[in-house]
C-alpha positions in Angstrom: -14.8 46.9 -101.9 -16.1 44.6 -99.2 -12.5 44.1 -97.9 -12.0 47.9 -97.7 -15.3 48.3 -95.8 -14.2 45.7 -93.3 -10.8 47.3 -92.9 -12.5 50.7 -92.2 -14.7 49.1 -89.4 -11.6 47.5 -87.8 -9.7 50.8 -87.8 -12.8 52.7 -86.4 -13.1 50.2 -83.6 -9.4 50.4 -82.7 -9.5 54.2 -82.5 -12.9 54.2 -80.6 -11.7 51.6 -78.1 -8.5 53.6 -77.5 -10.4 56.6 -76.2 -10.8 57.2 -72.4 -13.8 55.3 -71.1 -16.2 57.3 -68.9 -18.1 55.6 -66.1 -21.4 54.1 -67.1 -20.8 54.0 -70.8 -18.8 51.4 -72.7 -17.8 49.4 -69.6 -21.2 49.2 -68.0 -24.2 47.0 -67.8 -27.7 47.8 -66.7 -30.6 45.7 -65.4 -34.2 46.9 -65.0 -37.0 45.8 -62.8 -39.9 44.0 -64.6 -42.0 47.2 -64.3 -39.1 49.2 -65.6 -39.3 51.7 -62.7 -35.9 50.7 -61.1 -32.6 50.4 -62.9 -29.2 49.3 -61.6 -26.1 50.0 -63.6 -22.7 48.5 -62.9 -19.5 50.0 -64.4 -15.8 50.2 -64.0 -14.5 53.7 -63.9 -11.3 55.0 -65.4 -9.3 53.9 -62.3 -10.6 50.4 -62.5 -13.1 50.7 -59.6 -16.5 48.9 -59.9 -19.4 51.3 -59.2 -23.1 50.8 -58.9 -25.8 53.4 -59.7 -29.5 52.8 -58.8 -32.3 54.9 -60.2 -36.0 54.9 -59.4 -38.4 56.5 -61.8 -35.4 58.1 -63.6 -34.1 59.6 -60.3 -30.8 58.7 -58.7 -31.5 57.2 -55.3 -28.4 55.1 -54.3 -25.1 53.8 -55.3 -22.3 51.5 -54.1 -18.6 51.1 -54.4 -17.1 47.7 -54.1 -14.1 46.2 -52.3 -12.8 43.2 -50.4 -9.5 43.1 -48.4 -8.1 39.7 -47.4 -5.3 38.9 -44.9 -2.9 37.5 -47.5 -2.7 40.9 -49.2 -5.3 40.2 -51.8 -7.4 43.3 -52.5 -10.3 43.3 -54.9 -12.1 46.4 -56.3 -9.1 48.7 -56.9 -8.1 47.9 -60.4 -10.7 45.7 -62.1 -11.8 45.0 -65.6 -15.1 43.4 -66.8 -14.5 40.2 -68.6 -18.1 39.1 -69.2 -21.7 39.7 -68.3 -24.4 37.2 -68.0 -28.0 38.5 -68.0 -31.1 36.6 -67.3 -34.7 37.0 -66.2 -36.3 35.0 -63.4 -40.0 34.4 -62.6 -41.2 32.0 -60.0 -44.2 31.5 -57.8 -43.7 29.7 -54.5 -45.6 29.0 -51.3 -44.7 30.4 -47.8 -45.7 28.1 -44.9 -45.5 30.9 -42.4 -45.4 34.6 -43.3 -47.3 37.8 -44.2 -48.4 36.1 -47.4 -49.0 32.5 -48.2 -47.7 32.8 -51.8 -45.0 35.0 -53.3 -43.9 35.9 -56.8 -40.1 36.3 -57.3 -39.7 38.2 -60.5 -36.4 39.9 -61.3 -33.7 40.6 -63.8 -30.2 39.5 -62.9 -26.7 40.5 -64.0 -23.7 38.4 -63.1 -20.7 40.6 -63.9 -17.4 38.7 -64.3 -14.4 40.8 -63.2 -10.6 40.3 -63.2 -8.5 42.1 -60.7 -5.3 43.5 -62.3 -2.2 44.6 -60.5 -2.2 48.3 -59.5 -0.8 50.6 -62.2 2.3 51.3 -60.1 3.0 47.6 -59.3 6.3 46.1 -60.3 6.8 42.6 -61.5 8.2 41.6 -58.1 5.2 42.8 -56.0 2.4 41.9 -58.4 0.6 38.6 -58.4 1.3 36.4 -61.4 -2.3 35.3 -61.7 -4.9 38.1 -61.4 -7.9 36.9 -59.4 -11.3 36.4 -61.0 -14.4 37.5 -59.1 -18.1 38.4 -59.6 -20.7 40.9 -58.6 -24.3 39.5 -58.9 -27.1 42.0 -59.1 -30.8 41.4 -59.0 -33.4 44.1 -59.7 -37.0 43.6 -58.5 -40.0 45.9 -58.7 -39.4 46.8 -55.0 -35.6 47.0 -54.8 -32.1 46.0 -55.8 -29.8 43.5 -54.3 -26.1 42.6 -55.0 -23.5 40.3 -53.6 -19.9 39.3 -54.1 -18.7 35.9 -55.3 -15.0 34.9 -55.5 -14.7 31.4 -57.0 -12.1 28.9 -55.7 -9.0 29.3 -57.9 -5.3 29.2 -58.0 -4.1 31.7 -55.3 -7.5 31.6 -53.6 -8.3 28.3 -51.8 -8.4 29.6 -48.2 -9.4 33.1 -47.2 -9.4 35.4 -44.2 -11.5 38.5 -44.9 -10.3 41.5 -43.0 -12.7 44.0 -44.4 -15.6 44.2 -46.8 -15.0 47.7 -48.2 -18.4 48.2 -49.6 -19.7 51.7 -49.3 -23.1 53.1 -50.2 -24.0 56.5 -51.5 -27.3 58.3 -51.0 -28.5 61.9 -51.7 -27.3 64.3 -49.1 -30.8 65.6 -48.3 -32.0 62.2 -47.2 -33.5 61.7 -43.7 -32.8 58.5 -41.9 -34.5 56.4 -39.2 -31.2 55.6 -37.5 -30.6 52.8 -34.9 -27.5 54.0 -33.0 -25.6 51.1 -31.5 -22.6 51.0 -29.1 -20.8 47.9 -30.3 -21.0 44.8 -32.4 -22.1 42.8 -29.3 -25.7 44.0 -29.4 -29.3 42.9 -29.2 -30.4 46.0 -31.2 -32.2 47.4 -28.2 -32.1 51.1 -28.8 -34.5 53.9 -29.8 -34.5 55.2 -33.4 -33.3 58.6 -34.1 -34.9 60.5 -37.0 -32.3 62.9 -38.4 -30.4 63.7 -41.6 -28.0 61.1 -42.9 -25.3 63.7 -42.8 -25.3 63.4 -39.0 -23.8 59.9 -39.2 -20.1 60.0 -38.5 -17.2 57.5 -38.6 -17.6 57.1 -34.8 -21.2 55.9 -35.2 -22.4 52.3 -35.6 -25.8 52.1 -37.3 -27.9 48.9 -37.1 -29.9 47.6 -40.0 -32.5 48.1 -41.4 -31.9 51.7 -42.1 -35.0 53.5 -43.5 -34.5 56.7 -45.6 -36.7 59.3 -47.0 -35.5 61.1 -50.2 -37.6 64.2 -50.5 -39.0 65.1 -54.0 -39.2 68.3 -56.0 -41.1 69.6 -59.0 -38.9 67.4 -61.2 -38.1 64.4 -58.9 -40.5 62.0 -57.2 -40.3 61.3 -53.5 -38.6 58.0 -52.8 -38.3 55.7 -49.8 -35.2 53.5 -49.5 -34.3 50.9 -46.9 -30.9 49.3 -46.5 -30.5 45.8 -45.1 -29.1 42.4 -45.9 -30.4 38.9 -46.8 -29.2 35.3 -46.7 -26.7 35.9 -43.9 -25.0 32.5 -43.8 -21.5 31.6 -42.7 -20.6 35.3 -42.7 -20.5 38.3 -40.4 -23.5 40.7 -39.9 -23.2 44.1 -41.5 -23.6 47.6 -40.0 -23.1 51.1 -41.4 -20.9 54.1 -40.3 -19.9 57.4 -41.7 -16.4 57.7 -43.4 -13.4 59.2 -41.7 -11.3 61.9 -43.3 -8.8 59.5 -44.9 -11.6 57.4 -46.4 -13.3 60.5 -47.7 -10.1 61.8 -49.4 -9.5 58.4 -51.0 -13.0 57.7 -52.2 -15.2 60.8 -52.5 -15.3 62.5 -55.8 -15.1 66.3 -55.7 -18.5 68.0 -55.9 -20.4 64.8 -55.4 -24.1 65.5 -54.4 -24.1 62.2 -52.4 -22.9 61.2 -49.0 -21.2 57.9 -48.4 -21.7 55.3 -45.7 -19.2 52.6 -45.1 -20.1 48.9 -44.4 -18.8 47.5 -41.1 -18.7 43.8 -40.4 -19.0 42.2 -37.0 -15.5 40.8 -36.1 -14.8 37.3 -35.0 -14.2 37.2 -31.2 -10.7 36.8 -29.7 -8.7 37.3 -32.9 -5.9 39.8 -32.9 -6.1 40.4 -36.7 -9.8 41.5 -36.3 -10.8 39.0 -39.0 -14.4 39.1 -40.1 -14.9 35.9 -42.1 -12.7 32.8 -42.5 -13.3 29.9 -44.9 -12.2 27.7 -47.7 -13.4 27.3 -51.3 -15.7 29.8 -52.9 -16.3 33.1 -51.1 -19.9 34.4 -51.2 -21.3 37.3 -49.3 -24.9 37.9 -48.2 -27.1 40.0 -50.4 -26.9 43.7 -49.8 -30.4 44.9 -50.2 -31.9 48.3 -51.2 -35.7 48.2 -50.8 -37.2 51.1 -52.9 -40.7 52.5 -53.3 -42.7 55.7 -53.6 -44.7 54.8 -50.5 -43.2 53.3 -47.4 -46.2 51.0 -47.1 -45.0 49.1 -50.2 -41.7 48.3 -48.4 -43.7 46.6 -45.6 -45.6 44.5 -48.2 -42.4 43.4 -49.9 -41.1 39.8 -49.8 -37.7 40.7 -51.3 -35.8 39.3 -48.3 -37.6 36.0 -48.7 -36.8 35.9 -52.5 -33.0 36.2 -51.7 -32.8 33.2 -49.5 -32.7 29.5 -50.4 -36.0 27.6 -50.6 -37.4 25.6 -47.6 -35.4 22.6 -46.6 -38.4 21.2 -44.7 -40.2 18.8 -47.1 -43.4 18.8 -45.2 -43.9 21.8 -42.9 -47.4 20.8 -41.9 -46.3 20.2 -38.3 -45.4 23.9 -37.9 -48.3 25.6 -36.2 -47.9 29.3 -35.5 -50.0 30.4 -32.5 -50.1 32.4 -29.3 -48.4 31.7 -26.1 -48.6 32.8 -22.5 -45.3 34.1 -21.0 -45.3 34.4 -17.1 -41.9 36.3 -16.9 -43.5 39.5 -18.0 -45.6 39.8 -14.9 -42.9 38.6 -12.5 -44.9 35.4 -11.8 -47.4 37.3 -9.7 -51.0 36.0 -9.9 -54.3 37.2 -8.5 -57.3 35.2 -7.2 -55.5 31.9 -6.5 -55.2 29.8 -3.4 -51.6 28.9 -3.7 -48.3 30.7 -3.6 -47.4 31.9 -7.1 -43.9 31.4 -8.4 -41.7 29.1 -10.4 -43.7 26.0 -9.5 -46.1 23.4 -10.8 -49.3 25.0 -9.5 -48.5 28.3 -11.2 -47.9 26.7 -14.6 -51.0 24.6 -14.3 -52.9 27.8 -13.6 -51.7 29.2 -16.9 -52.4 25.9 -18.7 -56.0 26.0 -17.5 -56.3 29.5 -18.8 -54.9 28.5 -22.2 -57.3 25.6 -22.4 -60.3 27.7 -21.5 -59.6 30.4 -24.0 -58.2 28.3 -26.9 -54.6 29.5 -26.6 -52.4 26.7 -28.0 -49.1 27.3 -26.1 -47.7 28.0 -22.6 -44.0 28.9 -22.1 -41.8 27.9 -19.3 -39.3 30.6 -18.7 -38.2 31.8 -15.2 -37.9 34.6 -12.7 -34.3 35.4 -11.6 -33.9 31.6 -11.9 -34.4 29.7 -15.1 -37.0 26.8 -15.2 -34.0 24.4 -15.5 -32.2 25.9 -12.5 -29.4 28.4 -12.0 -29.5 32.2 -12.8 -31.1 33.4 -16.0 -27.6 34.2 -17.3 -25.6 31.1 -16.6 -22.5 31.4 -14.3 -21.6 27.7 -14.4 -22.8 24.4 -15.8 -26.5 24.0 -16.3 -28.8 21.1 -17.4 -31.6 22.0 -19.7 -33.0 18.5 -19.6 -34.2 18.9 -15.9 -36.4 21.3 -14.1 -36.0 23.0 -10.7 -37.4 20.8 -7.9 -40.4 23.1 -7.5 -41.6 22.1 -11.0 -42.8 18.5 -11.4 -42.0 18.4 -15.1 -43.5 14.9 -16.0 -46.7 15.9 -14.3 -46.8 19.3 -16.1 -46.3 17.6 -19.4 -49.0 15.1 -18.7 -51.4 17.8 -17.5 -50.7 20.0 -20.6 -51.4 17.1 -22.9 -54.6 16.3 -21.1 -55.8 20.0 -21.5 -54.8 20.1 -25.2 -52.0 22.7 -24.6 -48.4 22.3 -25.7 -45.4 23.7 -23.8 -42.6 25.8 -25.0 -39.2 26.2 -23.3 -37.2 29.4 -22.9 -33.4 29.1 -22.4 -30.1 31.0 -22.5 -28.0 30.1 -25.6 -25.0 29.2 -23.4 -27.1 26.7 -21.5 -28.4 25.1 -24.7 -25.2 25.0 -26.8 -23.3 22.2 -25.0 -26.4 20.1 -24.7 -28.1 20.8 -28.0 -27.7 17.2 -29.4 -29.0 15.7 -26.1 -31.8 18.2 -25.3 -33.6 18.6 -28.7 -34.4 14.9 -29.2 -35.6 14.7 -25.6 -37.8 17.8 -26.1 -39.3 16.1 -29.2 -40.0 13.0 -27.1 -41.7 15.1 -24.4 -44.0 16.7 -27.0 -42.5 20.2 -26.6 -43.7 22.6 -29.3 -40.6 24.7 -29.6 -37.9 26.7 -27.9 -37.0 30.4 -27.4 -33.3 31.0 -27.2 -32.1 34.2 -25.7 -29.1 36.5 -25.0 -27.0 35.8 -28.2 -26.4 39.5 -28.6 -23.9 38.9 -31.4 -23.9 38.4 -35.2 -20.2 37.5 -35.9 -19.6 34.5 -38.2 -19.5 32.0 -35.3 -22.9 33.1 -33.9 -24.5 33.2 -37.3 -23.4 29.6 -37.8 -25.0 28.7 -34.5 -28.3 30.2 -35.6 -28.2 27.9 -38.6 -27.3 25.0 -36.5 -30.2 25.6 -34.1 -32.7 26.1 -37.0 -31.6 22.9 -38.7 -31.5 20.7 -35.6 -34.8 22.1 -34.3 -36.4 21.2 -37.6 -35.0 17.7 -37.4 -36.8 17.2 -34.1 -40.0 19.0 -35.1 -39.4 22.0 -32.9 -40.1 25.6 -33.7 -37.5 28.3 -32.8 -37.8 31.9 -31.6 -34.7 34.0 -31.3 -34.7 36.6 -28.5 -31.8 38.8 -27.7 -31.1 38.4 -31.4 -29.8 40.3 -34.5 -32.2 41.4 -37.2 -33.8 38.8 -39.5 -32.2 38.2 -42.9 -34.6 35.6 -44.2 -33.5 32.4 -42.5 -37.2 31.6 -42.0 -37.6 30.9 -45.7 -35.1 28.1 -45.6 -36.2 26.9 -42.1 -39.9 27.9 -41.7 -39.8 26.5 -38.2 -38.0 29.7 -37.3 -41.0 31.8 -36.2 -39.7 35.0 -34.7 -36.7 37.2 -33.9 -36.5 40.1 -31.4 -33.7 42.4 -32.6 -35.6 45.4 -31.1 -36.1 47.4 -28.0 -39.2 45.7 -26.7 -42.1 46.5 -24.4 -40.2 44.5 -21.7 -38.5 47.9 -21.2 -41.7 49.1 -19.5 -40.5 47.0 -16.5 -37.4 49.2 -16.0 -37.1 52.2 -18.4 -38.2 55.5 -16.7 -40.0 56.9 -19.7 -41.3 53.6 -20.9 -41.9 52.3 -24.4 -43.9 55.0 -26.2 -46.5 54.5 -28.9 -44.1 56.4 -31.2 -41.5 53.7 -30.6 -44.0 51.0 -31.3 -44.6 52.6 -34.7 -40.9 53.1 -35.4 -40.5 49.3 -34.8 -43.3 48.6 -37.3 -42.0 51.0 -39.9 -38.3 50.1 -39.7 -37.4 46.9 -37.8 -40.3 45.0 -39.4 -38.9 45.6 -42.8 -36.4 42.8 -42.1 -38.9 40.2 -41.1 -40.9 38.6 -38.2 -40.9 40.4 -34.9 -40.9 38.9 -31.4 -42.4 41.6 -29.2 -44.0 41.5 -25.7 -47.6 42.0 -26.6 -51.1 41.8 -25.1 -50.6 43.8 -21.9 -53.9 44.8 -20.4 -52.8 47.6 -18.0 -52.5 50.7 -20.2 -51.7 54.0 -18.7 -51.0 57.6 -19.6 -47.5 59.1 -19.8 -48.2 61.3 -16.7 -49.1 58.2 -14.6 -46.5 55.8 -15.9 -43.7 54.4 -13.8 -41.7 51.3 -14.5 -42.3 48.2 -12.3 -41.2 44.6 -12.5 -44.5 43.2 -11.2 -47.8 44.1 -12.8 -46.0 46.3 -15.4 -48.0 48.9 -17.2 -47.7 50.0 -20.8 -48.1 53.3 -22.6 -50.8 53.8 -25.2 -54.4 52.5 -25.3 -56.1 49.2 -25.3 -56.9 49.4 -29.0 -53.3 50.3 -29.7 -52.3 47.0 -28.0 -55.0 45.0 -29.8 -53.9 46.5 -33.2 -50.3 45.2 -32.6 -51.5 41.7 -33.3 -52.3 42.7 -36.8 -49.8 45.4 -37.5 -46.8 43.4 -36.3 -45.7 40.4 -38.2 -45.5 38.2 -35.2 -45.9 34.4 -35.7 -45.8 33.5 -32.1 -47.3 36.5 -30.2 -47.2 36.5 -26.5 -50.1 37.2 -24.2 -47.8 38.6 -21.5 -50.3 39.4 -18.7 -51.5 37.0 -16.1 -54.9 35.1 -16.5 -57.0 37.3 -14.2 -55.9 40.4 -16.2 -57.7 39.0 -19.3 -60.8 37.4 -18.0 -64.0 39.3 -18.9 -61.9 42.0 -20.6 -63.2 43.6 -23.9 -60.6 42.6 -26.6 -59.8 39.2 -25.2 -61.9 37.5 -28.0 -60.0 39.5 -30.6 -56.6 38.4 -29.2 -57.7 34.8 -29.1 -59.2 34.8 -32.6 -56.7 36.8 -34.6 -54.5 34.6 -36.8 -50.7 34.5 -36.6 -49.8 33.7 -40.2 -51.4 35.3 -43.2 -52.5 34.7 -46.8 -52.3 38.4 -47.9 -51.1 41.7 -46.5 -52.2 45.2 -47.6 -50.8 48.4 -46.1 -53.7 50.9 -46.2 -52.0 53.9 -44.7 -48.3 54.5 -43.9 -47.7 58.0 -42.6 -44.2 57.8 -41.3 -43.8 61.6 -41.1 -47.1 63.6 -41.3 -47.0 66.6 -38.9 -49.0 67.7 -37.1 -51.0 64.4 -37.0 -47.9 62.3 -36.3 -47.3 58.7 -37.4 -50.1 56.5 -38.6 -49.9 52.9 -39.8 -53.0 50.8 -40.9 -52.5 47.3 -42.2 -55.1 44.8 -43.4 -54.2 41.1 -43.4 -56.3 38.2 -44.8 -56.6 34.7 -43.6 -58.9 32.6 -45.7 -61.9 34.8 -46.5 -61.7 36.9 -43.3 -59.8 40.2 -43.1 -58.3 41.8 -40.0 -57.4 45.5 -39.7 -54.9 46.9 -37.3 -54.2 50.7 -37.0 -51.8 52.4 -34.7 -51.0 56.1 -34.2 -49.1 58.4 -31.8 -51.2 61.6 -32.3 -55.0 61.9 -32.6 -56.3 61.6 -36.2 -59.6 61.3 -38.0 -59.9 59.6 -41.3 -62.1 57.8 -43.8 -60.7 54.3 -44.5 -61.7 53.0 -47.9 -62.6 49.3 -47.9 -62.1 48.7 -51.7 -59.2 46.3 -51.0 -61.9 43.8 -50.1 -63.2 43.8 -53.7 -59.7 43.6 -55.2 -59.0 40.3 -53.5 -59.0 37.4 -56.0 -57.5 34.6 -53.9 -59.9 34.3 -51.0 -61.5 31.0 -50.4 -65.0 32.6 -50.8 -65.1 33.9 -54.3 -68.0 36.2 -53.3 -65.6 38.6 -51.7 -64.7 39.9 -55.2 -68.2 41.4 -55.4 -68.4 45.1 -54.4 -71.8 44.5 -53.0 -70.7 41.6 -50.8 -71.8 42.2 -47.2 -69.2 41.9 -44.4 -69.8 41.8 -40.6 -67.3 44.2 -39.1 -66.4 43.8 -35.4 -64.6 47.0 -34.4 -62.5 47.8 -31.4 -61.9 51.5 -30.8 -60.8 53.7 -28.0 -63.0 55.9 -25.9 -60.5 58.6 -24.9 -56.7 58.9 -24.4 -57.3 59.7 -20.8 -59.1 56.3 -20.3 -56.6 54.1 -22.0 -58.0 50.8 -20.7 -61.5 51.5 -22.0 -62.3 50.0 -25.5 -65.6 50.3 -27.3 -66.7 47.1 -29.2 -69.2 47.6 -32.0 -70.6 45.5 -34.8 -71.8 46.8 -38.1 -72.3 45.7 -41.7 -70.1 47.1 -44.5 -69.4 46.5 -48.2 -66.2 47.0 -50.2 -67.7 50.2 -51.7 -67.9 51.9 -48.3 -65.5 53.7 -46.0 -64.9 53.4 -42.3 -65.0 56.6 -40.4 -62.3 56.4 -37.7 -61.4 58.7 -34.9 -58.1 57.6 -33.3 -57.0 59.1 -30.0 -53.4 60.0 -29.1 -51.4 56.8 -28.6 -54.4 54.9 -29.7 -55.5 52.5 -32.5 -58.2 50.5 -34.0 -58.6 46.7 -34.5 -61.3 45.0 -36.6 -62.3 41.7 -38.0 -64.3 41.6 -41.3 -66.1 38.4 -42.0 -68.0 37.9 -45.3 -71.7 37.1 -44.8 -73.2 34.1 -46.5 -75.6 34.9 -49.3 
């Protein structure tokens, strides 16, 4: 009887397994976030194509189709079968030397799906490969998103590779709205304004920079969702962009009646290659992580450390020498000074003047940059050989180094990457000997595999010589700063420097777009601290004494709202002296223990955009709020009582008293006027705030001693 029962089971399984296999059933695997709100399912459909579906609170929010095309004719993702699945859970707490939090918790579920690529169904013995290739898709599901990547192990028939295209495509609901960064080419510094429009407007001719922020509207049966697309752990690979699909791609890949639209990945090609290769290498092939950040509130995306989680741990054993801080930056003001008895310019006296200001105010760093000429000589964009180990004759560099050390101020050095690259192994040890704090490298404007490799080379070699690194004219962050915490900042954005030449200037709305979208990827290098605010009707671009749009409080708030670990004070010393708000700029920290987004209104007509962030350093909290349209609100302070990690345990008490120093605007028509008030608050209270158009609020909350 037992034998008959076993035979029946075998026959049942044979019949069952012979049936057609629908997607996301027998040949699928699912991972869930620890809080079970996000689920990611990978399946192979009836045609042998791996597909990913992502759900948030039981709502479909995104999907992906997979594919890799290599120069030797190898194509993965067209006829695959799952040969194994490894599932595991991961939970880890780790410290962050420099970041928006000082500690992070990486908790996720991971699937590693083993696949084998079979010859196409119409392949003959002559044109098929004798050994089907093995490959993997790794998927991680966090409480705030999903990430996946490709891995192709070294194997017979795959020792060297030339990747022509990563044929990953992403699907999103057709009614999604995107914050789209339109770019012209792969040689880019990401310096464009965001367009807010339906995803359906993206065509095959567009090139969209990352991150891409999307809003998925809700209904009576579906919750609202916010999704951001970007990448993490970009290493020895090409940077990724998105585009719409052409008619041929649509006919080959889009299912009839699909409610989704599809965006195609585009990789930055290697320069000067006729085959348009994207990535070349030997051994195991591994892509960066493709990341979908997901939340019901866009503020939660800004709090996320998911990009950090997806990068290797720090390679700097003792990062104690890394000291984030503020720096003066003379280029912004065109080297024009007021109230001095010498000729201002690229000379020793001018830099000593800045060093004196830094020493008086407690600003730790001063930067040597240039005018039309670099501090090391030659034009800003090199046209021939340069020497970044020597200064122009007008700068007595040994005297400047001695003077800065005497005043307790450290110097930083700006340079063009083409000037640094041939001398990197000579210059960096010399900078360490001089006592230089770090360098800003500019004008890379690329993210192909060669340039990505140079980023990693700069980070590692700077760390070896105890130098911090800021990347200007750069691609978006992908988490390099976790592995090399000496990497403090990246630009990758249209910056307030455009106020020097753009007719309409950099608007408060653009500043908010940068905070909501670009900052999702990581730290932000932005020209901050301008003291000459003006209205739109009076604005005009100018290279010397440039003016900025928005109010003084809007500019002060940037130092909290933006995750900027080396913020500039871009104006000249006389512009700051005796100005309300200078104390705040000097005191505000540049790395944080905790970050809370209190309000994140990305689209809230008719009141416009509003972003309010609270960040903690030790027991002190700082608040920064920025808006584009006037708004009145009550801001709850209960986040103070929720804190359990502050150095002063008394802050967990709802009756704990705080001294609140507030910086608020007077009117939008008086943009340079800021009102400074001091009051006492508790976590049980609310702040009544009235923000003007293009305005903001900045505050420091210090717990009072019992």
